[in-house]
C-alpha positions as CSV (number, residue, x, y, z in Angstrom):
1,X,23.7,-91.7,104.0
2,X,23.6,-87.7,102.6
3,X,21.5,-87.3,99.5
4,X,24.7,-85.1,97.9
5,X,26.4,-88.5,97.6
6,X,25.1,-89.4,94.1
7,X,26.2,-93.3,93.6
8,X,24.0,-95.0,91.8
9,X,21.9,-91.7,90.4
10,X,23.4,-91.8,86.9
11,X,21.2,-94.8,85.8
12,X,18.4,-94.0,83.8
13,X,18.7,-90.2,84.6
14,X,17.9,-89.0,81.3
15,X,14.7,-90.3,81.4
16,X,13.9,-89.1,84.6
17,X,15.0,-85.5,83.9
18,X,12.7,-85.6,80.7
19,X,9.5,-86.7,82.6
20,X,10.2,-84.4,85.4
21,X,10.4,-81.2,83.1
22,X,7.3,-82.1,81.9
23,X,5.5,-82.8,85.5
24,X,5.3,-86.7,83.8
25,X,6.8,-88.7,86.6
26,X,3.9,-90.1,89.1
27,X,5.1,-89.4,92.8
28,X,3.4,-89.9,95.7
29,X,1.5,-87.3,97.7
30,X,2.8,-87.0,101.5
31,X,-0.7,-88.8,102.8
32,X,0.5,-91.9,100.7
33,X,3.4,-91.9,102.8
34,X,1.6,-92.2,105.8
35,X,1.8,-88.6,107.3
36,X,-0.9,-87.1,108.6
37,X,-0.2,-83.4,109.2
38,X,-2.5,-82.1,112.1
39,X,-5.4,-83.0,113.8
40,X,-8.2,-82.1,111.4
41,X,-9.3,-83.9,108.3
42,X,-8.9,-83.1,104.8
43,X,-11.7,-82.7,102.5
44,X,-12.3,-85.3,99.7
45,X,-9.8,-84.0,97.0
46,X,-7.6,-82.6,99.8
47,X,-7.2,-79.6,97.8
48,X,-8.4,-75.8,97.2
49,X,-10.9,-77.1,95.0
50,X,-12.5,-78.7,98.1
51,X,-14.2,-75.3,98.3
52,X,-17.1,-75.1,96.4
53,X,-16.6,-73.2,93.2
54,X,-13.0,-72.5,93.3
55,X,-11.2,-73.7,90.3
56,X,-7.5,-74.3,89.3
57,X,-5.9,-74.3,85.9
58,X,-2.1,-74.6,84.8
59,X,0.1,-73.5,81.9
60,X,2.9,-75.4,82.0
61,X,6.1,-74.3,79.6
62,X,9.2,-76.7,79.0
63,X,10.9,-75.8,76.1
64,X,14.7,-76.7,74.9
65,X,16.9,-77.2,77.5
66,X,16.4,-73.7,79.4
67,X,12.4,-73.0,79.7
68,X,11.2,-74.0,82.9
69,X,8.3,-71.9,83.9
70,X,4.4,-71.6,83.6
71,X,1.2,-70.1,84.8
72,X,-1.4,-71.3,87.5
73,X,-4.8,-69.6,87.8
74,X,-6.9,-69.8,90.8
75,X,-10.5,-68.6,89.8
76,X,-12.3,-67.9,93.3
77,X,-15.9,-69.0,92.1
78,X,-17.7,-69.9,88.9
79,X,-19.7,-66.6,88.4
80,X,-18.3,-63.2,86.5
81,X,-15.5,-62.5,89.0
82,X,-15.8,-58.9,88.3
83,X,-19.4,-58.3,88.3
84,X,-19.4,-60.4,91.7
85,X,-16.5,-59.5,93.5
86,X,-14.8,-61.8,96.3
87,X,-14.1,-60.7,99.7
88,X,-10.6,-61.0,100.3
89,X,-7.8,-60.0,102.5
90,X,-3.8,-60.0,101.8
91,X,-0.8,-60.3,104.0
92,X,2.8,-59.7,103.5
93,X,5.1,-61.9,105.5
94,X,8.7,-61.1,104.1
95,X,8.1,-58.4,101.2
96,X,11.0,-59.4,99.1
97,X,8.7,-59.8,95.9
98,X,6.7,-58.2,92.7
99,X,3.4,-59.0,93.8
100,X,0.6,-56.9,92.0
101,X,-2.6,-56.0,93.0
102,X,-2.3,-56.1,96.5
103,X,-2.8,-52.5,97.5
104,X,-6.0,-52.3,96.2
105,X,-7.0,-55.5,97.6
106,X,-5.8,-54.4,100.9
107,X,-8.1,-51.3,100.6
108,X,-11.1,-52.4,99.4
109,X,-11.2,-55.9,100.5
110,X,-12.3,-57.5,97.4
111,X,-10.6,-59.4,94.5
112,X,-12.3,-59.1,91.0
113,X,-10.1,-61.3,88.6
114,X,-8.5,-64.4,88.7
115,X,-5.2,-64.8,90.8
116,X,-2.7,-65.7,88.7
117,X,0.7,-66.9,89.7
118,X,3.9,-67.0,87.5
119,X,7.5,-66.4,87.4
120,X,9.2,-62.8,88.7
121,X,10.0,-61.4,85.6
122,X,6.6,-62.3,84.0
123,X,4.1,-60.3,86.5
124,X,4.1,-57.4,83.7
125,X,2.7,-59.8,81.0
126,X,0.6,-61.6,83.3
127,X,-1.1,-58.5,84.9
128,X,-1.8,-57.3,81.1
129,X,-3.2,-60.5,80.4
130,X,-5.6,-60.7,83.4
131,X,-6.7,-57.1,82.3
132,X,-7.2,-58.2,78.9
133,X,-9.3,-61.4,79.9
134,X,-11.2,-59.3,82.1
135,X,-12.3,-56.8,79.7
136,X,-13.2,-59.6,77.1
137,X,-15.9,-60.8,79.7
138,X,-19.6,-60.4,78.3
139,X,-21.1,-57.2,80.3
140,X,-17.3,-55.4,80.7
141,X,-17.2,-53.4,77.7
142,X,-17.4,-50.1,79.4
143,X,-14.8,-51.2,82.3
144,X,-12.2,-48.5,82.6
145,X,-10.4,-50.1,85.6
146,X,-9.1,-53.6,86.6
147,X,-7.3,-55.0,89.6
148,X,-5.5,-57.7,88.4
149,X,-4.1,-59.9,91.2
150,X,-0.6,-61.6,90.2
151,X,1.8,-63.3,92.3
152,X,5.2,-64.9,91.7
153,X,8.4,-66.5,92.5
154,X,11.9,-66.7,91.1
155,X,12.4,-69.7,89.2
156,X,15.5,-68.6,87.7
157,X,17.8,-71.2,88.9
158,X,15.9,-73.5,86.5
159,X,14.5,-71.1,83.9
160,X,15.8,-68.8,81.5
161,X,13.6,-66.2,83.5
162,X,15.1,-63.1,81.4
163,X,13.6,-64.2,78.1
164,X,10.1,-63.7,79.1
165,X,8.8,-66.9,78.2
166,X,5.6,-66.2,79.7
167,X,2.9,-64.4,76.9
168,X,-0.7,-63.2,77.3
169,X,-1.6,-66.7,75.9
170,X,-0.3,-68.7,78.5
171,X,-2.4,-66.8,81.2
172,X,-5.2,-67.2,78.7
173,X,-4.4,-71.1,78.8
174,X,-4.3,-71.2,82.6
175,X,-7.7,-69.4,83.4
176,X,-9.3,-71.9,80.3
177,X,-8.0,-74.9,81.9
178,X,-9.3,-74.4,85.3
179,X,-11.4,-76.8,86.9
180,X,-13.0,-77.9,90.0
181,X,-11.5,-81.3,90.3
182,X,-8.6,-82.6,91.2
183,X,-5.3,-80.1,91.5
184,X,-1.8,-81.0,89.6
185,X,1.0,-80.5,92.0
186,X,4.7,-80.5,91.5
187,X,6.7,-79.4,88.6
188,X,3.6,-78.2,86.8
189,X,2.2,-74.4,86.2
190,X,3.9,-71.7,87.9
191,X,5.8,-74.2,89.9
192,X,7.6,-75.7,86.7
193,X,10.8,-74.2,87.7
194,X,10.8,-73.9,91.5
195,X,13.0,-75.2,94.3
196,X,12.2,-75.9,98.1
197,X,14.6,-76.5,100.9
198,X,17.3,-77.3,98.2
199,X,15.0,-80.0,96.4
200,X,12.9,-79.5,93.4
201,X,9.7,-77.5,94.6
202,X,6.4,-76.9,92.9
203,X,2.5,-76.2,93.2
204,X,1.0,-78.3,96.5
205,X,-2.4,-77.9,97.9
206,X,-4.4,-79.4,100.8
207,X,-7.5,-78.7,102.5
208,X,-9.3,-79.2,105.8
209,X,-12.8,-80.2,106.7
210,X,-14.3,-78.8,110.1
211,X,-16.7,-81.1,111.7
212,X,-20.0,-79.5,112.3
213,X,-19.0,-79.2,116.1
214,X,-16.6,-76.2,114.7
215,X,-18.7,-74.9,112.1
216,X,-18.4,-77.3,109.1
217,X,-16.5,-74.8,107.2
218,X,-13.9,-75.9,104.5
219,X,-10.6,-74.2,104.3
220,X,-8.2,-74.9,101.0
221,X,-4.7,-74.0,100.4
222,X,-2.5,-73.7,97.4
223,X,0.9,-73.1,97.4
224,X,3.6,-72.1,94.7
225,X,6.6,-73.4,96.8
226,X,10.1,-71.6,96.1
227,X,12.1,-71.0,99.4
228,X,14.2,-72.5,101.6
229,X,15.0,-73.3,105.4
230,X,15.6,-76.4,107.2
231,X,12.7,-78.8,106.0
232,X,10.7,-80.4,109.4
233,X,8.4,-83.0,108.0
234,X,5.5,-83.8,110.9
235,X,7.9,-82.7,113.3
236,X,10.7,-84.7,112.3
237,X,13.9,-82.6,111.1
238,X,14.1,-84.3,107.5
239,X,16.4,-81.5,106.3
240,X,19.2,-82.3,108.6
241,X,18.9,-86.0,108.4
242,X,19.4,-85.8,105.0
243,X,22.1,-83.4,104.7
244,X,20.3,-80.6,102.7
245,X,19.3,-77.2,104.9
246,X,20.1,-73.6,104.6
247,X,23.8,-72.6,105.9
248,X,24.9,-76.0,105.6
249,X,28.2,-75.2,104.0
250,X,29.0,-72.8,107.2
251,X,27.7,-74.9,109.4
252,X,29.1,-78.4,108.2
253,X,32.2,-77.5,106.3
254,X,34.1,-80.0,104.0
255,X,33.8,-81.6,100.6
256,X,30.4,-83.1,100.8
257,X,29.0,-79.3,101.6
258,X,25.6,-78.3,100.5
259,X,26.6,-75.7,98.1
260,X,23.6,-75.0,95.9
261,X,21.7,-77.6,97.0
262,X,22.0,-76.2,100.7
263,X,21.0,-72.8,100.2
264,X,20.7,-69.6,102.4
265,X,16.9,-70.0,102.4
266,X,16.3,-67.3,99.7
267,X,13.3,-67.5,97.4
268,X,9.8,-67.1,98.1
269,X,6.3,-68.5,98.8
270,X,2.7,-67.6,97.4
271,X,-0.2,-68.8,99.6
272,X,-3.5,-68.6,98.5
273,X,-6.2,-69.4,101.5
274,X,-9.8,-70.3,100.3
275,X,-12.7,-70.5,102.7
276,X,-16.4,-70.9,102.4
277,X,-17.2,-69.4,105.6
278,X,-18.6,-66.0,105.9
279,X,-16.0,-63.6,106.5
280,X,-15.1,-59.9,106.4
281,X,-12.3,-58.8,104.8
282,X,-10.7,-58.0,108.3
283,X,-11.2,-61.6,109.5
284,X,-9.7,-62.8,106.1
285,X,-6.8,-60.9,106.9
286,X,-6.4,-62.4,110.3
287,X,-6.7,-65.9,108.5
288,X,-4.0,-64.7,106.2
289,X,-2.0,-63.8,109.0
290,X,-1.9,-67.4,110.4
291,X,-0.6,-68.6,107.1
292,X,3.0,-68.1,107.5
293,X,2.8,-70.4,110.6
294,X,2.6,-73.0,108.1
295,X,5.8,-72.4,106.6
296,X,7.4,-72.4,110.0
297,X,5.8,-75.8,110.7
298,X,8.0,-77.1,107.7
299,X,11.2,-75.2,108.5
300,X,10.7,-71.9,106.7
301,X,12.2,-68.8,108.6
302,X,11.2,-66.3,105.8
303,X,14.8,-65.2,104.5
304,X,15.7,-62.0,103.8
305,X,15.7,-62.6,99.7
306,X,12.1,-64.7,100.2
307,X,8.8,-63.1,99.4
308,X,6.2,-64.5,101.1
309,X,3.0,-63.2,100.4
310,X,-0.7,-64.5,101.4
311,X,-3.7,-63.9,99.4
312,X,-7.2,-65.2,101.4
313,X,-10.5,-65.1,100.1
314,X,-14.2,-66.3,101.0
315,X,-16.9,-67.5,98.4
316,X,-19.4,-66.4,100.8
317,X,-20.9,-62.5,100.6
318,X,-19.9,-62.0,97.0
319,X,-20.0,-57.8,96.4
320,X,-22.0,-56.7,93.4
321,X,-20.0,-54.3,91.1
322,X,-23.2,-52.4,90.6
323,X,-24.8,-50.7,93.9
324,X,-28.2,-51.5,93.1
325,X,-29.1,-50.5,97.0
326,X,-27.1,-48.1,99.2
327,X,-26.6,-50.8,101.8
328,X,-26.0,-54.8,102.0
329,X,-27.3,-57.5,104.5
330,X,-24.5,-60.3,105.1
331,X,-23.9,-63.2,107.2
332,X,-20.8,-62.7,109.3
333,X,-18.8,-65.3,111.3
334,X,-18.6,-64.1,114.8
335,X,-14.9,-63.6,115.8
336,X,-15.0,-65.8,118.5
337,X,-15.7,-69.0,116.2
338,X,-12.2,-67.9,114.1
339,X,-9.9,-70.2,115.8
340,X,-10.5,-73.7,114.2
341,X,-10.4,-71.7,111.0
342,X,-7.0,-70.7,112.4
343,X,-6.0,-74.0,112.6
344,X,-7.0,-75.3,109.6
345,X,-5.2,-72.4,107.6
346,X,-1.8,-73.6,109.2
347,X,-2.0,-77.3,108.9
348,X,-3.1,-76.7,105.1
349,X,-0.4,-74.5,104.5
350,X,1.8,-77.3,106.3
351,X,0.2,-80.0,104.1
352,X,0.3,-78.4,100.7
353,X,4.1,-77.5,101.2
354,X,4.9,-81.1,101.6
355,X,2.7,-82.3,98.9
356,X,4.7,-79.8,96.4
357,X,7.8,-81.3,97.6
358,X,6.7,-85.2,97.1
359,X,4.7,-84.7,94.1
360,X,7.9,-82.4,92.7
361,X,10.0,-84.4,90.0
362,X,13.7,-83.7,89.4
363,X,14.2,-81.3,86.6
364,X,17.3,-80.2,84.9
365,X,17.1,-76.7,83.3
366,X,18.7,-73.6,82.2
367,X,22.8,-74.0,82.2
368,X,22.4,-77.5,83.0
369,X,21.2,-77.0,86.6
370,X,19.6,-79.6,88.2
371,X,17.4,-79.7,91.1
372,X,16.6,-83.4,92.3
373,X,13.1,-84.3,93.7
374,X,13.4,-85.3,97.4
375,X,14.2,-89.1,97.7
376,X,11.1,-90.6,99.0
377,X,12.7,-93.9,99.8
378,X,15.1,-91.8,102.1
379,X,12.3,-89.5,103.3
380,X,10.4,-92.7,104.4
381,X,13.5,-94.1,105.9
382,X,13.8,-90.8,108.3
383,X,10.3,-90.8,108.8
384,X,10.5,-94.3,110.2
385,X,13.5,-94.5,112.2
386,X,11.3,-91.4,114.1
387,X,8.4,-93.6,114.4
388,X,6.1,-92.1,111.7
């Protein structure tokens, strides 16, 4: 049965949509369905916050029938982010996006602010807010330059993106809400209005804890999933089985065509990778390049209109803003031991995207547009038929 056949959906849909828009409907993570992506084990929370010191906060903005957007903030460590800069790197898989601050990160290899995710047309306001927040921190009274790092995806299908509903206070609130515990996923924060594979997308996270024999390090991932493709779950071609995938109208024409629910793969994905391994910016750039392989595992082909960006950072070897000495001594992992981190990154991205999908809730937004959450019962049926 194709999910585009809507028999039985109408009953109770208003209540579901209201809960979904606020992120209140409880839905499972992918592991709760018995799916175990990859061969490495997750950390205790299976979240980016398994990397010690990393904090995540959301601001979900739902107003009336047309506002479905928000802000997600990732703080790399619990100390002064500007005074103790975080080793980092960026990678652009496909550059159809409006990421801010990437050029300086690529040049200097550090992040000095919270990483903020929001919608496409709110990047400017988010940059202003992150700069203002940083300047207001104690000890920064004489600071004259701040490199705010802001990423985005376009939630304009569900959200009235042209009306600039994200303000400075929303960014402040997301930063203030940041905590080191479990991370809310699905239709929350910067994922409130996003879509993925024709279903409701959102925020997803996952982690991998390497065994001592492979270094004992932790890798955590957070994604803002808002892209298309042909969904694959643990090797199972779910998008095809459920009749929702890119170019379906052209490949399988007929009255049951995909339309808006079987799009051409546009959108974007922001990926944030954190680790406690002692890595240089060059090594982190190698990590970042592998992250898009996780997108490929779930069926993304990084379409022309998809902005696929990666930020990778390490919580080790923080860089002091003030140079008390002309040199620094740091511990650095040998390149020969990077491969387990590469695998952890790929698996983490794969699972984070799947968590974004299964945790997301059905949302109705701008102009009555509807994004249904991926149907869990149908997903379980397809996976079971494939022996998962």
